[in-house]
N, C-alpha and C positions, 0 to 999 in steps of 0.2 A: 504494499499500498503506500508506505513512504519508503522512497531510494534515494539515496545519497551516492554518487558516482564521482569518483576520483575529485573531491572538492576542495579546490585551495581558497584560502581566504586571509584576508590583511585585517590588521588594526593599525592604521594609518599607514605607515611604511614597513611595519612588522609583519612578517610571512609567519602566520599562526597555524594556520591548517594546511596539510603537506600530501593531497590525495587521497581525502579519508572518503571511504567508502561504506556504508552503512545500508541494511535494509531490515524493516519492520512490516512484519504482515498483518494483516487484519486481525484486530483480538490479541495479537502478541504483546507479550512483555518482554522488552528487551533492555539488559541492563549495560550502561556506560561507565567503565571504571578505569579510574589512573589516578596517578597523583595531582596534588594543587597545582595548576599552572599548565596542564598538558595540553589543554586545548577541548575539555569537555563542553563548557559551558560557550566557548566559541562554537560548537557544533550548533548546538542549539540556537544562537543567532544567527546563526549563517541559514538554517533551515526557514528562521522567522522574518530573513531578509534584514537583518538588522546590522550586518558587518558584510563589508565589502568582499564579494568573490571574483576571483580573478580567472578561476577556470572550473571546470566540472559541471554537472548536472544535479539538482533536485527534482525529483517528482514526487507527486502525492495523486494516489488513484489514478496514474497515467497522466496529470496535467503536468507540464513543466511550471515550476514555481518562479522561474526568471520574469521579473517585472510586476508580480504581485504585490501590492503593499503588505506591510504588515497586518494592518487593518483587516485587509481582505482576506486573512486566512483562517479567521474563526468562521465566516461562512461557508468555507470548504470543508470544515470540520476538523480543525488544527487548534487544540489550546495549547496556553503554554502558562506554568507556574514556574516563575523565575526563581532564584535564590534568595532575591531579596524579599518577597513575597509581592511586595507591592500592592497590597490594598491601600484603600482611602481611609486613611486613619481618623479623618474628622467625621466620616459619614457612620452610621449606624451599621452593625453587621446585615441587617436587611437591606439596607440602601446599598452594600456593596454587591449583596446578591443580586441586587435589582440590575445593576450593570449589565450584567448578563442575562438579564432575565426579559426585560421589558425592549424587545426588538421587534422589528415588524414580520408580521405573518404569525405571530404566535398567540393563539385563543386564549384567553382567560382560565379557561379550564385548564388548559396544557400547563399554563404558569404555576396554576397550584399543586397540581399533580407533581411539578420537578422541586418545588419549596419542600413538599412533603417527602421526597423522595431524599433530597438532602438534610432534611432535620430527622430523618431515619438512620441516614448513615453517619451524621454527626448530631447528636441530641444536645450537645452543649451550645450550638448554634440557635436553637430555637429559645433556650433558655437567656441566651445573652442578644437576641435579635433586637431588642432597644439600645444594645449596649454601644459606643463608639469603638470603630474598629483599634483606634489607637491605644485602648485600655485594655485590649486583652492579652492575655500572656502569649509566649512565642509559639507553644504548641497549639493553642487557639487561632491564633493569627494563620499559621500553616494550614490549619483545618477551611478556615475561611477562605484561604487563597484557592485551595484543590476546589471546594465547593462552588466558588464564583466558577472558575473554569466548567465546572459540571454542568450549570446553567445553559451552558452554548449547546448541549448535549453533543459534544465531539466525537468524531471517531477515531482520534487519537489526542493523548495527551502528553506533552514535554514536560517531566519533573525534574527539576533541577535541585540536587541536594535537598529532598522535602525535609529529612530526618536532622539535619546539621543544627548543632547546641541544643536540641531538645534532649528532656528527661528520657531515660528508659521506657516509663509507662507510656509517654506520649508518643516515642519512637515504635512501640508495640500497635499502638492506635494506627498510627499511618500505615504501617505494615498491613494491617488487615484492611485498611481501605483500599490500598493496590490491589489485593486479593479479590475484595469486593468489584472493584471496576473490572477486572480481568473478568470474572463471572458473568460481568454485566455485557462483557463482548469489546470494551474499551480497550483500544490498544494503546500501550503505554510506552515512549522511550525514558529511562530512568536514569537518571545520573546521580551516582552515588559514590560517597568515600564508606558506607558503611558495606562491606564484603559480606558478611555473614546475610544480613538484609536480602541485597541483591541476588546473591545466588539461591535465596529462599524463593523471590517474588518471578524472578526472569525464567524464561526458558533458553535465550540465548544472551550471550554476554560479547561485547567486545571490549577490548585493553587499548588504551591509548597511552603512547609514551613520545613528547617531544613534537606533538601536533599531529601524529600519523597513529594508525590502527596497528596494533604489531601482533595482536593475537585474536582469535576468534574461535568460541568453543560454547557447546551446549554449558548451561548450567551444571548439571549432573557430571558432565566431565572435568569440570573445575573441582565441584565437591570430592569427587573421588579422588583426583590428583592434583594437589593445590602447589604444584613446584611452578607454575606458570604464575600465581596469584603472588607468591613469595619473591619470583624475580621481579615481578614489574611493579609491585606494589609495597615490598618490603614488609608484608603481615603475615 
């Protein structure tokens, strides 16, 4: 469904991505592992059209994304949950959710269904629905960021470091949500530092080093023989 073919990308004059090729099939969870600064977030930004690509091709459902502006990707079925979460801190939880919910062509009844679905995934957001986004804990803000992406009814969610800085209890909840989204048929490209979580959640894993994909294997293979994990991640 999502295919990157030999993608090169720049930050200013810095050459960050070198021939990155990644594929995510419909309904699949794919992990993207690597140390800090190897290009994982840049890969997601390249998909979103937020960094300059110099070569290569990115397609989604067979459509070339060249020239599609970042705001146009939501209508194609691509949602992005950035590492910084980027919730609207001065808006309430419900108002944050409505930024993805109040869009043309969605009936009021469907809006209510989507809200109820999100509240069933994240009961704490129902309790906090009138609370300002900036007053939530870090874990609750991450839940809100994922919930807001779900409002778009995406085919794929790009998740960038969703468990970074969270307490173990919150990490477990995010892990459960990834599994639930997978059961619902939503594809996920998961950028993480948490290796055990990634190997549990993903079917396949790509490992990056110095802006390039160095290894690709099933999560089952990496769980059975973690020498590659030790080589590239030192864990």
